[in-house]
C-alpha positions, 0 to 999 in steps of 0.5 A: 337287025341289019346285016353286018358290014363287010368291014366288020372282020376279026382283027387276027384271022380276018373272018367276017363276024356273023353278028355284031354287038348292039352296044358297047365296044366294037368287036375285035376278035371272033373267039378267044383263040384269036384274042390269045393269038393276037396278044402273043403276036403283040408281045412278039412285035413289042419285043422285036422293037425292044420294048418288052424283052421280059414278055418275049423271054417269058413267052419263049420260055413257056413254049420251050418248057412245054407247060401250059400256064395252068400247069406252071401255076400248079407246079409253082403252088406245089413248090410253095410259090403262089402265082395265079394263071391270070398273072402269068398270062398278063406277064406273057402278053406284055400287059403287065411287068412284075415289079422288082422286089425280093418276092418277085425275084424268088418267084421268077427264080422258081419259074426258071427252075420249073422251066429248066432255065439258066439262073437269072435268065428271066430276071435279066430280061426284067432288068432290060425291060425296066431300063427300056426308054419306052417305060417311065423310070421309077426308083427301086423299092425297099432299100433305095427308098430308105437311102435318106434314112438317118444313120443313127444307132439302133437299139438291139432290145427294140428290134428283131434279128431280121429287122436289124439285118434289113437295117444293115442292108440299107446301110450297105446301099447307102455306103456302096450304092449297090443293092445286094439283090443285083447279084444272084447267088446260084451255088454253094460249097462250104467246108465247116470244121469244129476244133479240138475244144468243140468250138467252131474253127473255120469255114471255107466257102466257095460261091458262084454268082450271076450279075443282073446289071453291069458294073457289079463288083462285090458281094456282101457277106453278112455273118452272125456271131455271139462271141465277143470277137467277130469272125475274121474273113479272109479272101482266097481265090477270085476276090479281095476283102474290103472294109467290114461294116458293123452295126451301130448299136446304142445299147452295146451291153445288150446280150445277143447275136451281132451282125457284120458285113464284109465286102468281097470285091472282084472285077466289074461284071457285065449283065448275065456274067458269072463269077466264082470266088472263095474265102475263109471265115475263122471264128475266134472266141474271147476269154470271157465267153461263157456260152456253151459252143453251138451243137449244130451247123445249119445253112438256110437257103431262102431263095430258089436261086441255088442250083447246087449245094455241097456241105462238109462237116469235119470234127477233130480226131480228138473230139468226136460226137456221140450222136449225129443227125442230118437235119432239115429246117423250115425257113419260117421256123429255123429253131427246131429241125423239121426232119432229122435222120441219125447218121452212123458214126465211123470210128475215124470218120474224116468228114460228113457230106450233104450233096443236093443237085437241086435243093429246095429253099430250106435249111440244111445241116447237122446236129450233134451231142458231145460225150458228157454233154451234161457237164460244162464244155471246155473253156474256149481258147484264149484270144490271140494277141500277138504273132502270125496266125497259122490257120489249119489248112484243110483241103476242100473235099468236094469238087464243083461250084457252090452257092452260099446264102447269108447267115440269117440265124445262129449258124454257127454260134 
């Protein structure tokens, strides 16, 4: 075998090769260490040229976090997010870029939690990479691909609640041209009040959100209700209410929860900016509502974006429950709580609290029982027909910023 040529050197460190491959591709690196270092250097070079900001941001985040890719993959696996070490390595080296779907956003948000990054830090870098002139432009998946779908009504009996919710989200994209995923909600503070007749009275919600693109100027609040009267959404601080969008139902007499979407508008944001706003949801009940009032309050966090959660539950002084439990629900099965712990009831307790500084993507809330629950509940209050509405003003009990997710289930009834 002939001696190696003087030009046969490692492309990274310049060390001469002791042997050459007799066939196949030309040997470029002397070992795996030089190969990995060259890939990192390539990602830095491309990022400096404005071509791969996501790879540079991800690599810097991993180095700053002090975790290896194997450790990061293991921590994500324990948090319920499956990502292989090979996928993380290709993202870090700039060979591949994640495609912007809801699952991808949740994985990036989970990575940000593991590496103690600011919310939407990696997602913002991903958006910059997708808009780079060196990358071919491709349409958004999921919602945007259905923009040409017919707006005809749908049958409640043929679709599940999740399918109807996705249909309503596509209508939001059609009407406003804004994908709801471009606004990441990062914190929640909510005060839920139960009235003297055991029916839900109102919720006061404060949100903090981060924009992934320039020009985002609204947040769509999707609410589920089962009564004949839809909830009334009133803008409070930092936003204005827009026109409510409801479902196109073919079988209007179908019994079951219904969905409405209300836009809360604010000043257009720049990419990476955050906004804090609050609003009130007042629940009204018709005279012909025969269902018993719901005996639980649940908020489902389906995304790892939430960094702070504060919930408050308040009962009327004249109607106090006899049993109260703080519960957790699984995102895949919100019908029954996975954990429940009884709470001692104070005789004149004004409110009950849940404070989670770093909540997991679960359901949080309470369940309770009323005295004489085997008997029929009191009738709902008559629907207001005239006169100004004077809602009960209950001050927010907890300071801080807040995030709220959608109302994906019967929360509240």
